[in-house]
N, C-alpha and C positions, 0 to 999 in steps of 0.2 A: 378038959384036954389043954394041957399046956404045950407050948412049943409048936402048935399048929398054926400055920398062916391064917390072917384074918380072912373073912370072905372076900373073893374076887381079887387077891393080890398077893403082894409081898410083904413080909414084916416091915414097920416103918424103919426107915434108915435114918442116921443123923445127918443134918447138912454138911455136904463136901465143902471144903475150903479149896478155892484155886489155889495151885500149885504156884509157888513163887518163881519158878523157871518161867512158866506161861505168862505171868504179868508182867516180867520184865521184859520178855520180846515183845509183848504188846505196846509196854510204854517206849520202848526203843524205837519201834515202826512209828509209832505215833509222832516221836520226836524227828525223825528223818523225813516223814511224809510233810511235816509242818516247816521244816528247814528247807526242803524240797519246793515247796509252794511259796515261802517266802523269798526263794532266790528267783524264782520265774517271774514273780511280781517286780522286785527290784529290777531285773533284766528289761523287762516291759518298761517300767518307768524311765530308766536310764535311755532306752533307744527311743522313747517319745519324746524326752527331754532334749535329747542332742540335736535333733533336726528342728532349726527354727527357720521360719521365713517370715519376711514383712515386707511391705511395699508401701509407697506413699505416691500420691498423683500431685502435680503441679501443671499450672497452666503454661501452654507453650506454644509457639508458632512453629508450624512444620515448614520446611524449606526444601526445595529440589535442588539439584546439582548447580543450576544457575544462579542460587542465592535469592531467588524471588519466594515471596510468601506464597503458600499453596493454601492451606487452611490452617484454622485455628483449633487445637485439641488439647487434650490431656495428656502430658508425657508422665510416665510412671517410672519410679525409682525401686527395683527390685534387691532385697537383700536376704541371703539365705546363709545358712550355716549347718554344719553336721559332722558326721564321723562316718566313712565309708559311703555306700551308695545311696542316693536319694532320687527319686522321680519327681520333677518339679511341674509336670503338667504343661501347659499351654502359658507362654508368655508373649503378650501382644507388647512390642516395641513400637510407640507412636512415631519416634524419630530417632535419628542417628545417635548411638550410645557407646559409652563405654563399659567393658566389663573387667573388673579388677577382682583378682583371686589371691588367696593365701592357702597355703596347705603345709601341715608339719611333716607330711609323709611322703613316699618316693613317687607317687604318682597322683595326678590330677587331670581328669577329662570331663567335657561338658559336650554333649552332642544332643541335636535334635532329630526326630525321623528323617529329615531331608539333607542333614549334615550342612545346612545353611549356617548353624551356630556349632561351632567346632573349636574346641581347645583341647591340646592333648601335651602334657608338660610333665617332666620330671624335675621342674625348680619348684622353690618355696614360695614364689608369688609371680603375678606378671599381670600384663593386662592386654586387651584386645577389643578392637573396634567392631561394632554391632551395627548392621544396617536395620532401618526400620521395616518390620515384616511381623507377622504372626509363626512363631516357632511351636510346633505341637510336639508333644512326646519328648519334652527336654528332660536329660537325666544326667546326673552328675555321678561319676565314678572316681572314687578316691581312695588311697591309702592313707589314714590319719584323719586328723582334725581339718577342717577346711571352712574358709568363709568365701562368699562370692557376692558381689554388688553389681549391678547394672544401673547405671546413671546416665540421664539423657546429658548429651552435649549441648553447651550453650552456644 
């Protein structure tokens, strides 16, 4: 018997070649997905690299308003930079300090949870005096690139 199917199935078929249109679509989707993942990765690296903070410590003598020595401690210089908003956490200012900042955008603000540390400016730079205290929940909100440095007064 010729022409009858083999036992249990259909006659053998030649292997199918994938359609060229399907292959092109798969390649295009792969390229798009790869480009998207690369874009997300680059954005994450840029965001991580634009907010930089450093701090240094120096020996200092705390003074009260009368000018007498109260205690010997470490005074810290804080330096931060970034673009846009950033949470700085808690800053412990051991003695009266000067906060200096620059910004290339239209707005620069710094505030803590209790508003003891507060700067709100539309200028490109400025300075403000900071009293010795612990400032919790310090946040910078800015438009553009900014720098901020808090240096103990001598």
